[in-house]
N, C-alpha and C positions, 0 to 999 in steps of 0.2 A: 503492501501498501505505499504510492506518495504521494505528495501532495504539491499544488502548485498555486500561485495568493495573486492574484488580478488587479491591477491598481486600477481597473475602471469601474467594478463592479462591487459590492459587500459585503464577499466570501469567499471565503474558501475551499478550492476543489477537491476532492480525496479521487486516486484513480486508484480501482478495484485491478489486480491482476493473476491471471494464471499460475499452478506452484509448473514449476516443471521437472516432468520427471527425470532423472539421474542415473547409475552405474548404480547406486547407492540407498537408494528410496528419492524422496521430493524434495528438490534445491528450492531456497527460498528467489522470488525474484532478483534482486541481487548480485546472485550468482547464473542464473540462467542467462542467454543470451539476448538482448537486446528484443531481437530483430524478431525470433519467435515466441515473443511474450507482450504480445497487444496488451493494450487497456480491453479490459471488459465493461465497465461503468467509471463513468465518472460522476460522483454525490456533488452537489452545493452542501456546505455546511454554513450555515446561519448562528448568530449570536443571538440569543434570545437575553436581554437584562431586563425584565418586568420584573419579574422573581428574584433576583441578584442577591440584593437582601434581606430575603426572608427566604430561603427554600433551604431547609433540613433535611437529609437523608435519618428515618428511623432505623436503625436493625434489630427484630427480632429474635429471642430465641426461635432457634429450630422446632419446627411443625409438618405435620403429616402434613403430605402435595396435596391431596384432598383437601385437606381446610386453606382458607384464606383469610387473611385477619378481618378481612370485610364481613367475613359469616360473623365471627365474635362476636356477641354486642360490647360496646362500650360503656360502662356504668357513668365515668367522670373518667376528666384530662385537667392537669393543671401546671403551670410551668411557675418557673422564678425566670427573668427575662435576661438580668445581667448576667448571672450566675451560667445559661440556655442550659437548667435540668429540672429535664420533666420528670410528671410523675401519671401513669394512667393505670387504673381498677380496671380487669373483664373481669367478666363472669369463666365460670368454669362448667362445662356440662358435667351436671353429676350424676344425668343417666345413662353417663356411657360407661361400657362395661369393665373398661377399664379403672375407672374411679372407683375408691375403696371407701365406701361409707363409713363404717366403721372408725377408722381412721378421721374424715371430714368432721365428726359428730365431734369424736375428741378434742382435737385442736378447738373448735371453737367451745366448746364447754371447759377449756383451759384457760384460752383467752378471755370469752364474756361471762364464764360463769352459767351458777344457775336460774340465780333471777335474769327476769326481761326486761333490757330499761331500753329509750329510746337511741341512745351512745352506744349500745352497742357494734361490733364491730361487721359480726354477724347473725343479722333478727330472724334466719329463717332454723336457726343452730345448725346446722351447716356448712360448713369451710364454700362459698357456692363462687368464690370471685377470688382474684390475683391483683397486688399489686406491682408492675414495673417499674423502675426507676431507672436512670438514665446515667452515662459519665461517657465524658467526651472520650473518641479514641485518638483523636489528635487534633493538633493548635494550627496546623498548617493543613486551611483545605481546596488553595489553593490549585494543585494540580490535581481536581476533581469536578466533576459535572456532572447533573444529569441530562441526558438525549433521549433526543424523540423521532424518530423517524417515522414520516408521511411524505406518502403522493413523489416522491424520492428524492425528498431533500431532509436533513439531519439539522435538528436546531438541540444548538448545545443552552444551560443553563447555567452555571458556578452555582456550586453550594454554597452556601452560610458557613454551615457545620455536619458533620455526624456525630451521633448518638448512639449509642447502644441503648438499648434496651434490659435489664437482669430484673429477674425476680426480686423482689424486695422482703427481707422477712423480719418488718417490724413487729409485727404482728407476736412475735416472741416474744420478744421486748415488753412486749404489753402482760401476754401468760406472765414473766415474770413481774413485775412489778404489781399484780394483782396476786399472787404468792405471796409476795412477801409481807402488803397489805392483811393480808388475813393472818397470815401468820401475826403481825403486829398489832391484831385486833384479839386474837384468843391469849396473847399474852398479858393483853391488859384488861382482858375481863378475866382470867386467873386470878391475878393481883388483889391482895386485901383493900379494903375501900380504908380499912382505919391503917395504912397505914401514917405513921408519923412526916409531919412537916422536915422536906429537907430540910438542915442549916444554913443559914445565911452567910455565903461569901462575900467574899471582899474582890472588886471589880477594877478595875485600874482604867480608868480613858488616857486614851494619848490623841494627838492632834497630824493628822499627815501633814508631811513636811513641801512647799509649793512643790508641784514637778517644775522640772528641767527641762529646756526643747529636747537634750537629746534623750529623756528618760519616756516622752511622749514619744517620740518618734519610735523607739526601740518596741514600747506597747503601743504602739498601731500596727507596728510590723509583725508582729508573733501573733504564734496560730493560735492561741487562744484569742486574740481579739478577729483574727479574719471568720475564726469559727461563728463565731458570736454576731459579726455583724452577717455571714452567711444564713443566718440562723432568721433575725430577723429579719428577712426581706420577704413582705408577704406572699402569697401564693396567688396566680392569678387563674382564675379558671375558665377551661376551654370549654369551646363546640365539639361537638364531635360530626364531622357530617360522610357518609359512606359512600362507596368509591360512585354510583348509584345517583346519588344525592347534583337537585340540580346547581347548589356552590359550587361542590365538585366538579360539576364540567365545566360551568363558569370559569373557576380559578384554571383550570390546566389548559385552557387556552394561551394565559400567560406563558408556557413553556412555549408556545410561537413567537421566533421574530416578529412584529411587530409594524415594521416599516424594510421595507427592501431597496429601498431608494436609496442608500446610503447613506441614509440621515443618522439611522441611529448605531451601527455596526460603523462608529467611525475605527474602532481600533483595527479594524483587518483591512482597511481603504490607505493605501500606500501610494503617494507617488513614488517615479521612480528617484527622483530627488533624497525622499523623504526613505527612501528602505536602503539606495547609499547610505547615507546620514546614520543608517540603524549601524550598519556594517563596516565604517567607517567614522569613526566619530572624529570629530576635528580633535585638538588637541588641547590644553589648557592654556598655552601662551595666545592661542588665534580667541580665543572668546576672552581673556583681559584688554585687547585689545581695539574687543567693541564699545561703543562708549553706552553705560549706562543710562539704561532712562527707572525716572518711577516706577514706583510698581504699582498706582495708579491708571495708569500714560501704554496705551497702547494706537501705535501709527496704523491709516488704513494699509499698508506695506506689510505689516507686520499680523494685523489682520485676516489677512485675506492668504498668508499661506498655513490659518488655522482649516480645519474641516468645516464645513460649512453649519451642521449643528453647534461650534462651538462659536462661529462668526454671529450667530444670530441668536445665541444667551449671551455675549458681550452686549453685542448694541441693545439687546430691549431692557437689561438687569443696567445699562446707563442710561441712560433713553427713557426708561420708564412707558411712554405714551407715543406711537409711533402710527402713520397710517400704514398701510401698505403698499402704498404707490414709495412714499419715498425709504423703506426697506430695499426695496427691488433696487431703487436708484446707488445705493450705500454698496449694495453687496456686487450690485456691476452687472454688465448687458449683459453674460454669457452664462449667467446663472441660470437654471429651469427654476421659474415659477411654481412650479405644481412641489419641486422638493420642497421651497421655500414655505408652502403653506402646511403642506408635513411639519414640517423644522418650527414652525410658528406655533400650532398648535401644543405644542410640547412645553413653550415657555410661557406662552401670554392668554389671553380672552376675551373676547370678541367684546365690547360695548361702545355701541351707539360707532358699529361699524370702520371702528380704530381698534387695532391692539394696545392692550395693557401688560405689562409684566406681569405672571403669579406671585402672589404673594408668596410662597413658598420658594421663589428664586433669591428676593430680598431678604426674608428671615428663615434660613436653612435653620436645620432640627441643632438643637444645644444652643442655640444662641438664645440671645434675651435680649429686651429696649436697655440704649443706654439713657433711657430716661429715669423710666421708674425699675427696671427691673423683671417684668413680664418675663415669662418664657415664649418663643417665639411661636409653639399651639396658638397663644391666646391673641398673637398677634396679626397670623395667617386670618386668624378667625375675622379682627375688627374689620383687619382692611379688606376682607373679602366681602364685607357687609355693603361699606362705604364702595366697591367694585357694584354688587347689587343695584345700592338705591340707583345710582347713573344712569343702570340700564332702563330704571323707571325712569325719571327727569332728570331732568337737563342741569337743574338745582337742587343743591343738598347743605342742610344745616346742620351746621357743628355741634351745639347744642345738644340736637337731636342724635347725632351719632354717641355725642360722648355718654347718651343716658342710655341709650342699647346696651352698647359694650362695655358700660363701667372703664373705657378704659381712661388714662390721664389725657390735659388738653394739649401736652406735648406729642405723644400716641398721635392723637387725632389731625393733629395739625400737618406733620410729617405723613400719613394717609393722603389728607386733603393738596398736600403740595405736590403730591405725585403726582395728581392724574385733574387737578382745576384750579381758578383762580379765584379770588374772593374778590365781589364788590360789592360797596358798600351799600348797608343797607336789605341786600339782596339776599346775600349767603353763596357759598365757591358753586361756579361754571363750570362744565367741562368742558374742559382743555383748549378740544378740537373743536369743529363743525361735522356737525352729521354726515359720512363719507357713505351717500346713498348711492355710490357708482360703484365699490367694493360690494356692497348688500346686493346689489340686482345682478351684479356679473356671477357670483359665490353660492348659489340659494345652497347649495347642501354642507358648503363650511359653515353660512349660519343655519338649516336646522341641525346637525350636530352640535354647536356651540348653545341652540337654545337649550337639547337635551341636558346638557352642561349645569345649566342653568340652574332648570329646575332639580336637580339633583343637589345642587347646593342652596337654592334658595330653602326647600324641605331641612335638612341640616340646620339651616341660621333660624327656622321659626321654629323647631325645637330647641335649639340650644338660649336661645332670647327666648321665649313663651313670646311669638312673633304670631298675632292675631289678622289672619286672612283679613276678614272685613275691615280693619284698620288699617289696610296695605292703600297705595295711592292707585287708583283707573285713572283710564285715561280715557273720553269722549269716544264715543264708535267712532263718529268722522272726519277727528284726526288723522293725517295722515303722514306726517311729522314727527321730527322730536320732540318732546312734550316741551314748553316754558311755563313761565311763573301762568297762578290764576289769578286772578282778579276776584275778591269779593261778590261784588256784576254780574259775574260767570259763576260762581260760584251756587249764585242763589239760584240762576236760570237753568242750570243745572239737577238740581233739586227741585222745583218745579214742574222739568222734565220728568224725574223721576218719580213723583207723586202723582204723576198721571197716569205713565205705565200701571202704575203699583196700582192704580184705580181700576184701571183695564182689567188690570189679573184676576184682580179680588172679585170684579163683577160677571170674569169666566169663571173662577173656580165656585162662586153663588151658582152658576146657572149649571154646571157639573154634577152640585151637588143635589139637584132640583130634580135631573133629570134620571140622578142611580138611586132618586127615592121613588119618583114616576116608575121607574124600574123594579121596583124591588116588591113595588104597592101590587105592580102584574102579577110576580113571580115570587108569589110570599117565600120560596124553596130557596131561592137564590140570594147569593151574598156574595155581593162588590165589593170585593177590596179596594181600599183605601186610600191612596201614598198621603203623606202629610206634607204640606206642601210650607214653605220657611216664609216668614213676616216681610219679605219684598217681595216673592215669588220668582226667583229666581234661584230654585233648587238646583229644575231638570234645564235652566238653558247653560248653568255655569257648567264647562268644561273639566271633564278630570285629568289632574295633576300631571297628567302622562302626557294630554295634550301639548303638542310643540307651539302649537299658534295660545293656547290660553292658560297653561301652567307657572308664570309668572305673573297674573291678575294686572295684566297690562296693557296696552296696545301696544307698548313699544318693546322689546322682547331682542336684546342684544341691539339695540338701532334698526328693528328690519318691523314694520307694523301691522301689529297681528294679522290682518288679512291674508296679507301673502307671508307669512310666515306660519299659517295654518294650509294651505296650498291656494287661498282664497274659495273652496266650495263649502265652508263652513266657519262663519266668523264667532256666532255666538256659540261654538260645540254643537249642532242638532247635525247627527248623519241626516246623510241624502231619504232623499223620500222615494218611495216607489219599488223598481228594483234594484236598483242602488242601495238601496235599505235592506231590500234582502241580503244584497250579497255583505253589504256588512257586516247586519247581524250574521250570517254563517261564517264571514272569516269568524270574529269575532267569539262563536262558540265553539268552533273547531281547536281553537285555540286556548280555548278554559276546559277541555275536555280533555285534551293532550297533557294539560299543566296538573289539574287535577289527577288523570291515573300515573304523572309519576309522582304527586309530591301528596295527594291523600288529603295534609288538611296544612291551610293557607291563614295566615290572615289577610284583611282588606289591604294591608301594608304591602305587606312580600306581596303576594299576586299583583299590585299595583309597578313595585320595582321588575316587576319579572314581565311584567305587560309593557314597562319602558324599554329591557334590553330586547324584545322581541321585536318594538319598535326601530333602534336602535340596527337590526339587521334586515331591513326592510329599504324597500329602492325607494327613492324620492317620488310623490309622486300618489303609494299606495293609497287604496281605500282606506284603510284604518286610521289615516291620519287626518280622517274627516272632523274628529273630535270625541271621545267618546266620554260620556259622563261614569261619575260613581253608581248613580243606580242603574245606568244601564249594565255597568259591566255589573253589578250586584246579581239583578235582575235572571243576567244569561247566567251567573252563576247557578242560583238557583233552580233553572230550569232547564241547566243540563246534569239535573240529577244529585246537586248536591245539598245540607240543610246546614245555616247558622248554627252554631252553637254558644249557648248563653254561657260563656267561663266565667264564673265567679270572681271575680277579682279583689286582690285587696283596695278596702279605701286609701292607704296610701302609695296607689300602685303609678309608675311614671310614665304607663302605656299612654299613648297619643289616644286618640277615639281608634283610628285608622287599624292600631294593632289589639283595639279590642274585641273589632269583628273579628269572628271567629268565622272561617267555614269550610267543611268535610265533606269528600265524598262519600254520600252513604248507602247505595248500592254501584258496582263496578261490577256484578254480574261473576263475582269468583267464590269462595268456599270463605274467605273469611270477612266477607261480611256479615255475619251475626257476631261474630268476635268482634271487629269494628265497633260495631252500634254500640253494644256491651259497652265498647269500650268508654266510646263519646255518650255513652248516659253518667258513667260514672266523673267524666269532667263535664256535664254539664252543672254538677253537684258540686267539684270540689274544684281548686286552684291546683290542687301538688296531691298527686299521693303514691301512698309506697305501693312497692311491689305484690310484697305478701297480700297487700287489697285488692291489687287487681286481680291476684292469683286465683282469691278466695270468690271475688264475684265470677270472673269467665268460666270457674269451673262447675262453679253455681247454676248457674244461665247455660250453660252447654255438654252439663255434666263431664261425669271421672274421668274419662278417656283424654280430654286435651291433652296432647302434648307441651315439653318444654319449645320445642321449636316452632310450635306454632306460635304461642305468649311473645317468643321472640320477636316472631317477624310481627306481628300488629302491632307490638309495641314500635318495632325500628319504623313500622310504615310510618305511625300517626304519632311519637314521640320522642321526647330531649329527655336525658338523665343529668341532673346537675344538683351537687351535695347529696348523692343519696336519694334525693326524691324525685318524681315522674310527670313532668310536666307537658300537655302540648304544645306542639311547634309550632316556632314565634311568639309563645305567654313566656317565656322565662324573661322576669328581669332580673340581671344580673348586677 
């Protein structure tokens, strides 16, 4: 196997050659004649970096070849990120003929004792689970990578760590501790209660000397101090997703290289001069002769020697806000605009047709504010809020931003100075004019940015507790960027809304009269009434997954809402007639396919999956016409699903969409009855122990219910967290 590197492509080619048979057997390609050793196949090798800092390799103990770890129920998992230490808790198949039941009962008795308690390690009085702890196999993982071969291409992702999971016998320590406690209790019981009081002893009080710097350093570097520090790091509980779960499938896509145009894989792209420089680096004397420029200054000549992705990142980091036309003029006429478009979306966001550098580029991880010391994560969140406000309006008020983000005045002022200019008695105006030409020329890029802003908006609403109804909305007739609204204009808008509400209320009253008349004619028929909102806008407001209505305003990334939604459905109404039938059919097919895989979904998770589905569709697809929350829920109920009214705790942090849980009631397989019993349990309990589920299933479905059937229904519908079982999507960690 040989390799060749091309300076025009973003990958390495592997050439596979046949082996040649010699007088003493098969010879390697290097010893064979080149003419008799043709290249059999060339494989393109790509470097995927999306999971480069997150991908770990877990090495499990040896198991039978017929059993995969995806078949073993994972009861719980937790990690200490700083130490890269993982603990997994897996179930043991107690019905296996190789399992010694008497030994399992004896171990459970030694660990937990005879009395039943909620803190018992084995609640079933049987050793039915095992804990695995990790240890690092090597500190240098730069030579290891995960490979994925697909469609004649080999995609490599560097490994961040390799961990070996080995059985943990901490339960034996627990058994010894309980044994010592029982012995101490017996000795205390045998002692006489009339024992004389102990003699009074004199004690000496000493004050410790001030610790010197050298003594403190020795103490900090000691083994005891490091062990104590490691023990103080809290465990972070994890959610385990199986091999066939939708989230696993989604994350698995990141093992593929996202960009093949040379924008991302700059490590494999070298020009002839760069390749020669690597083979023959310049001497130290030549380097000293070159004039040294300041570290924050980079000339255009030096800039153009860098890869395209680095050029875009450096320019955006220094300029902060830039139109696409200006960026192309700085990069030069020979640069491909498509490659620039792909590169700019990795370091900037679209606001009013202009590109604004992303917050995590300006505030990298582990950095902090020079003014207040606030960590980078909080700064990025506050700056994203300012950027999102400018997607809604040309103007932003500093006090409003400070009140929402709870950041100091200096930090907020830095955010605004990056992308706006102050106007006396008006506020902060976006620094660049609305770029309508870019919006018209690149609708696919604008649509993709709309979807990203929808996700950012949902995150901001949850973090800052923003009320959707209180967010600014743009009048329907406005087609350009939003400006200041005077008091008279607000009065006119309020009057128009009042008139519209009056018409809607009249329509609602007429509908109810018709329903009463119909019920009077057919007394045996009950007509289900859908609740109407106070303003009558419940059916007209599109779901958050709609590109045109997700930002609650006419201006989405500088694109008027009518064009952002494709022009066919401004208010989120799906098309009527045959087109509406096709939309409903497409939506129902998506819902059925999703619930056949997931079985249980919250409305929030269903909308997230629908967002991913929309992102994979071509522009102009019929599902972009606008799907409301009500239409999506009605489709779910019509597809054989039911809403499960899970009794969430009063102090829950779950949003209303996360509290709406839907489950597939009938799928046509033999597990329907088991799943229905399980869902009835969770309609009365927020979280349940496994033994309670086992007992209820045995009572309803008979004694012949096997452990594999129970594990299957739990795996389909539930997740385990902290020793308890929850419906999928309802865990609040």
